[in-house]
N, CA, C and O atoms as CSV, one atom per row, in Angstrom:
chain,resi,resn,atom,element,x,y,z
A,1,MET,N,N,0.841,-1.173,0.000
A,1,MET,CA,C,0.000,0.000,0.000
A,1,MET,C,C,0.888,1.238,0.000
A,1,MET,O,O,1.788,1.345,0.833
A,2,PRO,N,N,0.653,2.186,-0.927
A,2,PRO,CA,C,1.470,3.394,-0.963
A,2,PRO,C,C,1.327,4.198,0.320
A,2,PRO,O,O,0.270,4.210,0.950
A,3,GLU,N,N,2.404,4.865,0.693
A,3,GLU,CA,C,2.462,5.623,1.942
A,3,GLU,C,C,1.414,6.736,1.981
A,3,GLU,O,O,0.839,6.984,3.041
A,4,ASP,N,N,1.144,7.424,0.844
A,4,ASP,CA,C,0.237,8.569,0.853
A,4,ASP,C,C,-1.238,8.173,0.979
A,4,ASP,O,O,-2.075,9.049,1.199
A,5,SER,N,N,-1.588,6.889,0.847
A,5,SER,CA,C,-2.987,6.482,0.930
A,5,SER,C,C,-3.383,6.005,2.322
A,5,SER,O,O,-4.531,5.621,2.545
A,6,LYS,N,N,-2.439,6.028,3.258
A,6,LYS,CA,C,-2.754,5.605,4.617
A,6,LYS,C,C,-3.598,6.663,5.318
A,6,LYS,O,O,-3.464,7.860,5.064
A,7,ILE,N,N,-4.463,6.194,6.199
A,7,ILE,CA,C,-5.311,7.088,6.977
A,7,ILE,C,C,-4.568,7.469,8.252
A,7,ILE,O,O,-3.987,6.618,8.926
A,8,SER,N,N,-4.595,8.752,8.568
A,8,SER,CA,C,-3.890,9.215,9.764
A,8,SER,C,C,-4.614,8.741,11.022
A,8,SER,O,O,-5.797,8.403,10.986
A,9,LYS,N,N,-3.887,8.724,12.120
A,9,LYS,CA,C,-4.472,8.350,13.420
A,9,LYS,C,C,-5.621,9.294,13.777
A,9,LYS,O,O,-6.637,8.861,14.322
A,10,ALA,N,N,-5.460,10.570,13.472
A,10,ALA,CA,C,-6.507,11.551,13.779
A,10,ALA,C,C,-7.777,11.257,12.982
A,10,ALA,O,O,-8.885,11.363,13.508
A,11,GLN,N,N,-7.611,10.886,11.714
A,11,GLN,CA,C,-8.777,10.567,10.893
A,11,GLN,C,C,-9.436,9.281,11.377
A,11,GLN,O,O,-10.664,9.197,11.413
A,12,GLN,N,N,-8.645,8.282,11.748
A,12,GLN,CA,C,-9.199,7.041,12.296
A,12,GLN,C,C,-10.015,7.332,13.547
A,12,GLN,O,O,-11.110,6.797,13.724
A,13,LYS,N,N,-9.474,8.182,14.411
A,13,LYS,CA,C,-10.170,8.539,15.647
A,13,LYS,C,C,-11.470,9.272,15.335
A,13,LYS,O,O,-12.493,9.015,15.970
A,14,ALA,N,N,-11.438,10.177,14.369
A,14,ALA,CA,C,-12.636,10.929,13.992
A,14,ALA,C,C,-13.718,9.995,13.456
A,14,ALA,O,O,-14.890,10.140,13.803
A,15,VAL,N,N,-13.338,9.052,12.622
A,15,VAL,CA,C,-14.298,8.085,12.080
A,15,VAL,C,C,-14.869,7.233,13.203
A,15,VAL,O,O,-16.076,6.998,13.255
A,16,HIS,N,N,-14.011,6.774,14.096
A,16,HIS,CA,C,-14.458,5.961,15.232
A,16,HIS,C,C,-15.470,6.729,16.081
A,16,HIS,O,O,-16.499,6.177,16.471
A,17,GLU,N,N,-15.187,7.982,16.366
A,17,GLU,CA,C,-16.101,8.807,17.167
A,17,GLU,C,C,-17.424,9.028,16.444
A,17,GLU,O,O,-18.485,8.997,17.068
A,18,TYR,N,N,-17.368,9.254,15.122
A,18,TYR,CA,C,-18.590,9.434,14.334
A,18,TYR,C,C,-19.462,8.186,14.408
A,18,TYR,O,O,-20.665,8.275,14.652
A,19,VAL,N,N,-18.856,7.034,14.199
A,19,VAL,CA,C,-19.594,5.770,14.247
A,19,VAL,C,C,-20.193,5.565,15.636
A,19,VAL,O,O,-21.346,5.155,15.768
A,20,LYS,N,N,-19.417,5.847,16.649
A,20,LYS,CA,C,-19.873,5.681,18.032
A,20,LYS,C,C,-21.098,6.555,18.328
A,20,LYS,O,O,-22.013,6.126,19.030
A,21,ARG,N,N,-21.110,7.774,17.795
A,21,ARG,CA,C,-22.225,8.701,18.028
A,21,ARG,C,C,-23.451,8.384,17.184
A,21,ARG,O,O,-24.569,8.677,17.608
A,22,ASN,N,N,-23.280,7.798,16.007
A,22,ASN,CA,C,-24.374,7.705,15.043
A,22,ASN,C,C,-24.905,6.304,14.768
A,22,ASN,O,O,-25.892,6.160,14.045
A,23,TYR,N,N,-24.291,5.285,15.312
A,23,TYR,CA,C,-24.719,3.920,15.039
A,23,TYR,C,C,-24.844,3.128,16.325
A,23,TYR,O,O,-24.096,3.342,17.278
A,24,ASP,N,N,-25.804,2.207,16.341
A,24,ASP,CA,C,-25.885,1.213,17.403
A,24,ASP,C,C,-25.237,-0.056,16.882
A,24,ASP,O,O,-25.304,-0.350,15.688
A,25,ARG,N,N,-24.619,-0.798,17.766
A,25,ARG,CA,C,-23.987,-2.054,17.381
A,25,ARG,C,C,-24.696,-3.189,18.088
A,25,ARG,O,O,-25.072,-3.072,19.255
A,26,ILE,N,N,-24.874,-4.285,17.376
A,26,ILE,CA,C,-25.473,-5.494,17.923
A,26,ILE,C,C,-24.532,-6.645,17.606
A,26,ILE,O,O,-24.127,-6.823,16.458
A,27,GLU,N,N,-24.187,-7.416,18.607
A,27,GLU,CA,C,-23.394,-8.617,18.362
A,27,GLU,C,C,-24.372,-9.740,18.051
A,27,GLU,O,O,-25.323,-9.966,18.800
A,28,LEU,N,N,-24.145,-10.435,16.962
A,28,LEU,CA,C,-25.044,-11.479,16.498
A,28,LEU,C,C,-24.312,-12.813,16.487
A,28,LEU,O,O,-23.218,-12.925,15.934
A,29,THR,N,N,-24.916,-13.814,17.096
A,29,THR,CA,C,-24.355,-15.159,17.086
A,29,THR,C,C,-25.263,-16.037,16.239
A,29,THR,O,O,-26.470,-16.096,16.471
A,30,VAL,N,N,-24.682,-16.721,15.255
A,30,VAL,CA,C,-25.458,-17.637,14.418
A,30,VAL,C,C,-24.915,-19.045,14.601
A,30,VAL,O,O,-23.726,-19.248,14.848
A,31,LYS,N,N,-25.809,-20.003,14.474
A,31,LYS,CA,C,-25.377,-21.392,14.580
A,31,LYS,C,C,-26.078,-22.192,13.513
A,31,LYS,O,O,-27.153,-21.778,13.078
A,32,PRO,N,N,-25.571,-23.256,13.082
A,32,PRO,CA,C,-24.309,-23.858,13.487
A,32,PRO,C,C,-23.128,-23.126,12.850
A,32,PRO,O,O,-23.300,-22.245,12.008
A,33,LYS,N,N,-21.943,-23.512,13.271
A,33,LYS,CA,C,-20.711,-22.955,12.714
A,33,LYS,C,C,-20.770,-23.093,11.192
A,33,LYS,O,O,-21.119,-24.155,10.677
A,34,GLY,N,N,-20.434,-22.041,10.487
A,34,GLY,CA,C,-20.487,-22.045,9.031
A,34,GLY,C,C,-21.707,-21.325,8.483
A,34,GLY,O,O,-21.745,-20.994,7.298
A,35,LYS,N,N,-22.700,-21.078,9.318
A,35,LYS,CA,C,-23.928,-20.397,8.888
A,35,LYS,C,C,-23.625,-18.972,8.425
A,35,LYS,O,O,-24.265,-18.471,7.501
A,36,LYS,N,N,-22.655,-18.322,9.061
A,36,LYS,CA,C,-22.293,-16.958,8.674
A,36,LYS,C,C,-21.892,-16.910,7.205
A,36,LYS,O,O,-22.323,-16.020,6.472
A,37,GLU,N,N,-21.077,-17.853,6.776
A,37,GLU,CA,C,-20.632,-17.875,5.379
A,37,GLU,C,C,-21.802,-18.124,4.433
A,37,GLU,O,O,-21.838,-17.577,3.331
A,38,GLU,N,N,-22.749,-18.940,4.858
A,38,GLU,CA,C,-23.949,-19.202,4.057
A,38,GLU,C,C,-24.769,-17.913,3.899
A,38,GLU,O,O,-25.237,-17.603,2.803
A,39,ILE,N,N,-24.938,-17.179,4.981
A,39,ILE,CA,C,-25.684,-15.921,4.944
A,39,ILE,C,C,-24.940,-14.901,4.086
A,39,ILE,O,O,-25.550,-14.199,3.280
A,40,LYS,N,N,-23.629,-14.821,4.260
A,40,LYS,CA,C,-22.813,-13.875,3.494
A,40,LYS,C,C,-22.897,-14.167,1.994
A,40,LYS,O,O,-23.014,-13.243,1.190
A,41,ALA,N,N,-22.840,-15.435,1.618
A,41,ALA,CA,C,-22.938,-15.817,0.206
A,41,ALA,C,C,-24.298,-15.428,-0.362
A,41,ALA,O,O,-24.390,-14.947,-1.492
A,42,HIS,N,N,-25.350,-15.636,0.419
A,42,HIS,CA,C,-26.697,-15.259,-0.026
A,42,HIS,C,C,-26.784,-13.747,-0.228
A,42,HIS,O,O,-27.348,-13.280,-1.218
A,43,ALA,N,N,-26.230,-12.989,0.707
A,43,ALA,CA,C,-26.240,-11.528,0.594
A,43,ALA,C,C,-25.505,-11.082,-0.665
A,43,ALA,O,O,-25.977,-10.201,-1.383
A,44,GLU,N,N,-24.363,-11.681,-0.929
A,44,GLU,CA,C,-23.571,-11.309,-2.103
A,44,GLU,C,C,-24.314,-11.618,-3.395
A,44,GLU,O,O,-24.178,-10.884,-4.374
A,45,LEU,N,N,-25.104,-12.702,-3.414
A,45,LEU,CA,C,-25.911,-13.015,-4.596
A,45,LEU,C,C,-26.925,-11.912,-4.875
A,45,LEU,O,O,-27.303,-11.679,-6.023
A,46,SER,N,N,-27.358,-11.241,-3.820
A,46,SER,CA,C,-28.310,-10.137,-3.947
A,46,SER,C,C,-27.603,-8.799,-4.141
A,46,SER,O,O,-28.259,-7.761,-4.230
A,47,GLY,N,N,-26.275,-8.814,-4.207
A,47,GLY,CA,C,-25.513,-7.586,-4.380
A,47,GLY,C,C,-25.442,-6.746,-3.119
A,47,GLY,O,O,-25.292,-5.526,-3.186
A,48,GLU,N,N,-25.552,-7.400,-1.962
A,48,GLU,CA,C,-25.543,-6.689,-0.690
A,48,GLU,C,C,-24.358,-7.120,0.157
A,48,GLU,O,O,-23.782,-8.191,-0.036
A,49,THR,N,N,-24.014,-6.258,1.093
A,49,THR,CA,C,-23.054,-6.661,2.112
A,49,THR,C,C,-23.804,-7.476,3.153
A,49,THR,O,O,-25.034,-7.463,3.197
A,50,LEU,N,N,-23.069,-8.172,3.975
A,50,LEU,CA,C,-23.678,-8.942,5.057
A,50,LEU,C,C,-24.478,-8.014,5.964
A,50,LEU,O,O,-25.602,-8.336,6.348
A,51,ASN,N,N,-23.910,-6.876,6.303
A,51,ASN,CA,C,-24.589,-5.921,7.177
A,51,ASN,C,C,-25.880,-5.396,6.552
A,51,ASN,O,O,-26.911,-5.354,7.223
A,52,SER,N,N,-25.842,-4.996,5.283
A,52,SER,CA,C,-27.051,-4.460,4.650
A,52,SER,C,C,-28.122,-5.535,4.514
A,52,SER,O,O,-29.310,-5.245,4.648
A,53,PHE,N,N,-27.712,-6.770,4.250
A,53,PHE,CA,C,-28.680,-7.864,4.165
A,53,PHE,C,C,-29.367,-8.089,5.510
A,53,PHE,O,O,-30.588,-8.232,5.566
A,54,ILE,N,N,-28.593,-8.121,6.585
A,54,ILE,CA,C,-29.172,-8.333,7.919
A,54,ILE,C,C,-30.117,-7.186,8.272
A,54,ILE,O,O,-31.202,-7.418,8.805
A,55,ASN,N,N,-29.711,-5.952,7.977
A,55,ASN,CA,C,-30.593,-4.814,8.245
A,55,ASN,C,C,-31.882,-4.900,7.437
A,55,ASN,O,O,-32.960,-4.612,7.959
A,56,ARG,N,N,-31.784,-5.291,6.175
A,56,ARG,CA,C,-32.982,-5.429,5.338
A,56,ARG,C,C,-33.876,-6.540,5.866
A,56,ARG,O,O,-35.096,-6.382,5.907
A,57,ALA,N,N,-33.291,-7.656,6.270
A,57,ALA,CA,C,-34.074,-8.768,6.814
A,57,ALA,C,C,-34.821,-8.334,8.077
A,57,ALA,O,O,-35.986,-8.684,8.265
A,58,ILE,N,N,-34.155,-7.583,8.926
A,58,ILE,CA,C,-34.798,-7.078,10.143
A,58,ILE,C,C,-35.946,-6.141,9.780
A,58,ILE,O,O,-37.054,-6.287,10.295
A,59,ASP,N,N,-35.683,-5.176,8.892
A,59,ASP,CA,C,-36.719,-4.213,8.504
A,59,ASP,C,C,-37.927,-4.907,7.883
A,59,ASP,O,O,-39.067,-4.600,8.234
A,60,GLU,N,N,-37.686,-5.842,6.959
A,60,GLU,CA,C,-38.790,-6.537,6.301
A,60,GLU,C,C,-39.593,-7.376,7.290
A,60,GLU,O,O,-40.821,-7.414,7.211
A,61,THR,N,N,-38.925,-8.038,8.208
A,61,THR,CA,C,-39.624,-8.849,9.202
A,61,THR,C,C,-40.454,-7.966,10.124
A,61,THR,O,O,-41.603,-8.289,10.426
A,62,MET,N,N,-39.881,-6.860,10.570
A,62,MET,CA,C,-40.630,-5.956,11.447
A,62,MET,C,C,-41.844,-5.370,10.727
A,62,MET,O,O,-42.921,-5.274,11.316
A,63,ASN,N,N,-41.685,-4.978,9.461
A,63,ASN,CA,C,-42.813,-4.454,8.684
A,63,ASN,C,C,-43.890,-5.513,8.509
A,63,ASN,O,O,-45.075,-5.225,8.678
A,64,ARG,N,N,-43.497,-6.720,8.175
A,64,ARG,CA,C,-44.458,-7.813,7.994
A,64,ARG,C,C,-45.194,-8.103,9.298
A,64,ARG,O,O,-46.413,-8.275,9.299
A,65,ASP,N,N,-44.464,-8.156,10.397
A,65,ASP,CA,C,-45.089,-8.413,11.694
A,65,ASP,C,C,-46.071,-7.304,12.069
A,65,ASP,O,O,-47.142,-7.575,12.613
A,66,THR,N,N,-45.706,-6.060,11.779
A,66,THR,CA,C,-46.589,-4.931,12.074
A,66,THR,C,C,-47.858,-5.012,11.239
A,66,THR,O,O,-48.956,-4.794,11.752
A,67,MET,N,N,-47.715,-5.323,9.964
A,67,MET,CA,C,-48.886,-5.450,9.087
A,67,MET,C,C,-49.785,-6.587,9.559
A,67,MET,O,O,-51.009,-6.448,9.559
A,68,GLN,N,N,-49.201,-7.693,9.956
A,68,GLN,CA,C,-49.971,-8.838,10.443
A,68,GLN,C,C,-50.719,-8.469,11.718
A,68,GLN,O,O,-51.882,-8.840,11.881
A,69,ALA,N,N,-50.072,-7.751,12.615
A,69,ALA,CA,C,-50.714,-7.341,13.867
A,69,ALA,C,C,-51.885,-6.407,13.592
A,69,ALA,O,O,-52.905,-6.479,14.279
A,70,ARG,N,N,-51.757,-5.536,12.606
A,70,ARG,CA,C,-52.849,-4.616,12.254
A,70,ARG,C,C,-54.035,-5.371,11.673
A,70,ARG,O,O,-55.182,-4.993,11.913
A,71,LYS,N,N,-53.782,-6.423,10.919
A,71,LYS,CA,C,-54.868,-7.220,10.340
A,71,LYS,C,C,-55.643,-7.953,11.422
A,71,LYS,O,O,-56.839,-8.206,11.272
A,72,GLU,N,N,-54.967,-8.293,12.508
A,72,GLU,CA,C,-55.600,-9.051,13.581
A,72,GLU,C,C,-56.459,-8.177,14.482
A,72,GLU,O,O,-57.242,-8.693,15.280
A,73,ILE,N,N,-56.323,-6.866,14.363
A,73,ILE,CA,C,-57.101,-5.955,15.226
A,73,ILE,C,C,-58.502,-5.786,14.695
A,73,ILE,O,O,-59.302,-5.059,15.284
């Protein structure tokens, strides 16, 4: 990697602070071992990152559950 393309410590710290202020983090455990790679491969087939796929799956499930709950009222 060329020397001029490295990110400075100050920039790394700034990015870290931005992420800390603007994002929530969730640790996710999947089983069995190897399931992560299966999910990642599926996401890539859809042209998504693992993170964007998981976020979309959460959003779609929550929307579906909300719609189902409204139908039951």
